[in-house]
Backbone bond lengths (Angstrom), bond angles and torsions (degrees), N, CA, C in turn:
res aa  C-N    CA-C-N  psi(-1)  N-CA   C-N-CA  omega(-1)  CA-C   N-CA-C  phi
1 M - - - 1.438 - - 1.574 106.65 -
2 E 1.285 113.51 139.59 1.476 120.54 -176.20 1.538 110.44 -88.37
3 N 1.329 116.50 142.69 1.486 120.22 -179.32 1.535 109.03 -81.36
4 P 1.329 118.82 115.29 1.459 123.15 -177.79 1.514 113.79 -66.47
5 F 1.314 118.22 -22.22 1.462 121.09 -178.75 1.491 112.33 -72.53
6 K 1.320 116.20 -20.67 1.449 119.05 178.61 1.535 111.19 -73.66
7 K 1.317 116.77 -16.71 1.461 122.06 178.16 1.546 113.25 -79.48
8 L 1.336 116.24 -13.90 1.430 119.19 -176.18 1.523 109.88 -69.38
9 L 1.293 117.23 145.26 1.419 121.93 174.83 1.528 109.57 -85.08
10 H 1.296 117.92 127.86 1.493 120.42 -175.93 1.529 112.79 -79.74
11 N 1.267 118.75 -28.86 1.511 119.97 -175.23 1.503 112.56 -97.18
12 E 1.269 118.40 4.25 1.484 122.47 -177.41 1.483 110.60 -77.44
13 E 1.329 118.53 134.87 1.434 122.18 177.93 1.514 110.96 -81.81
14 V 1.326 115.29 144.50 1.497 121.44 176.77 1.510 106.61 -84.55
15 P 1.344 117.82 141.03 1.447 119.23 176.78 1.546 111.00 -61.84
16 K 1.331 115.28 144.76 1.498 121.20 -176.45 1.496 111.57 -58.49
17 V 1.326 116.67 -39.41 1.472 121.70 -177.11 1.532 109.18 -61.65
18 L 1.319 115.22 -46.10 1.487 119.54 -179.25 1.536 110.09 -66.17
19 R 1.355 116.83 -42.69 1.435 121.39 179.37 1.523 111.18 -59.48
20 E 1.335 116.49 -44.81 1.505 120.21 179.13 1.460 110.49 -66.26
21 K 1.347 120.64 -37.76 1.453 121.60 179.91 1.553 109.41 -65.18
22 V 1.299 117.77 -43.68 1.456 120.00 179.15 1.590 110.74 -63.28
23 I 1.302 114.93 -43.53 1.478 118.45 179.12 1.548 110.55 -64.03
24 N 1.306 116.80 -40.14 1.484 119.71 177.39 1.532 111.29 -64.94
25 D 1.298 116.50 -40.09 1.457 121.15 178.09 1.563 109.70 -62.49
26 I 1.281 115.68 -43.85 1.472 119.70 -179.62 1.531 109.79 -65.76
27 S 1.314 116.63 -40.76 1.461 120.23 177.27 1.501 112.27 -62.60
28 L 1.340 118.37 -37.88 1.444 123.13 178.41 1.505 109.73 -67.36
29 I 1.276 118.54 -40.74 1.472 123.22 177.05 1.501 110.29 -61.49
30 K 1.335 118.27 -46.73 1.461 123.54 177.04 1.499 112.74 -58.51
31 L 1.380 115.93 -44.61 1.438 120.31 177.76 1.486 111.67 -63.53
32 S 1.346 117.43 -40.26 1.492 118.79 178.90 1.555 111.06 -64.45
33 I 1.305 116.19 -39.57 1.484 119.32 179.24 1.546 109.60 -64.57
34 D 1.313 115.04 -43.22 1.500 118.78 179.71 1.526 111.28 -63.23
35 L 1.306 117.72 -41.96 1.453 120.04 176.74 1.511 112.32 -64.63
36 A 1.359 116.92 -42.99 1.426 118.61 179.04 1.541 111.07 -64.00
37 D 1.284 116.05 -38.63 1.487 120.91 178.34 1.536 109.09 -63.89
38 L 1.287 115.92 -41.05 1.481 118.79 -179.51 1.547 112.03 -63.07
39 F 1.325 115.82 -48.82 1.468 118.90 -174.17 1.528 113.91 -84.29
40 V 1.310 116.82 -26.02 1.459 119.70 -175.80 1.544 111.88 -91.87
41 V 1.353 116.74 -34.67 1.448 119.92 -173.27 1.561 111.08 -112.08
42 K 1.276 117.16 -55.79 1.482 119.49 -171.08 1.518 113.14 -73.65
43 Y 1.300 119.58 -41.61 1.434 122.26 -178.71 1.529 111.03 -64.27
44 P 1.323 119.45 -49.67 1.464 118.51 178.32 1.565 111.57 -62.28
45 N 1.324 117.62 -38.13 1.461 119.82 177.91 1.529 111.07 -61.04
46 T 1.351 117.12 -42.44 1.422 122.15 179.71 1.557 111.61 -62.77
47 I 1.317 114.15 -46.09 1.453 119.13 179.28 1.504 110.66 -63.72
48 G 1.318 116.36 -41.98 1.497 120.31 179.06 1.505 111.56 -63.78
49 E 1.327 118.64 -41.11 1.445 121.89 177.80 1.497 111.52 -66.53
50 F 1.330 116.10 -39.70 1.488 120.94 179.14 1.561 109.87 -62.72
51 L 1.341 115.90 -47.00 1.482 119.55 -178.61 1.561 109.53 -68.55
52 T 1.298 119.05 -37.61 1.447 120.73 178.68 1.477 109.66 -64.69
53 T 1.353 118.71 -45.79 1.456 122.86 -179.02 1.573 109.11 -61.84
54 E 1.311 115.92 -42.04 1.437 120.86 -179.64 1.500 110.82 -63.52
55 N 1.333 117.85 -44.99 1.461 121.71 177.70 1.511 111.66 -63.18
56 E 1.305 119.74 -39.36 1.446 123.72 -179.74 1.548 109.23 -66.18
57 E 1.303 116.49 -38.11 1.479 120.67 179.62 1.518 108.97 -66.59
58 D 1.381 118.34 -41.11 1.436 122.47 179.48 1.538 109.66 -62.12
59 L 1.350 116.95 -42.92 1.451 122.03 179.99 1.528 109.46 -64.13
60 E 1.318 119.14 -42.42 1.435 122.32 179.72 1.537 111.50 -63.91
61 D 1.326 115.69 -39.57 1.483 120.04 177.41 1.526 109.75 -65.16
62 E 1.322 119.55 -42.11 1.445 121.81 177.36 1.497 113.54 -62.15
63 N 1.350 115.33 -40.39 1.449 120.30 179.31 1.538 112.50 -67.06
64 K 1.328 116.74 -33.28 1.472 121.17 179.35 1.505 110.27 -70.94
65 E 1.335 116.44 -34.61 1.492 119.65 -177.29 1.496 110.81 -73.10
66 E 1.336 118.32 -25.80 1.456 119.87 -179.02 1.475 114.29 -77.57
């Protein structure tokens, strides 16, 4: 079987419209990954740290009162 990639011309320019479409698609993928990271990883970690810190402060206050 012949490799189809060897038939590609190396010095040929890609049309600007196609190049912009590919770059826009890549940008959309990056944005989607950033949003997923924000809501799936960073937001829960922040809430968890906030609640942990709040609980630790409550425990410290209770220990001081005793």
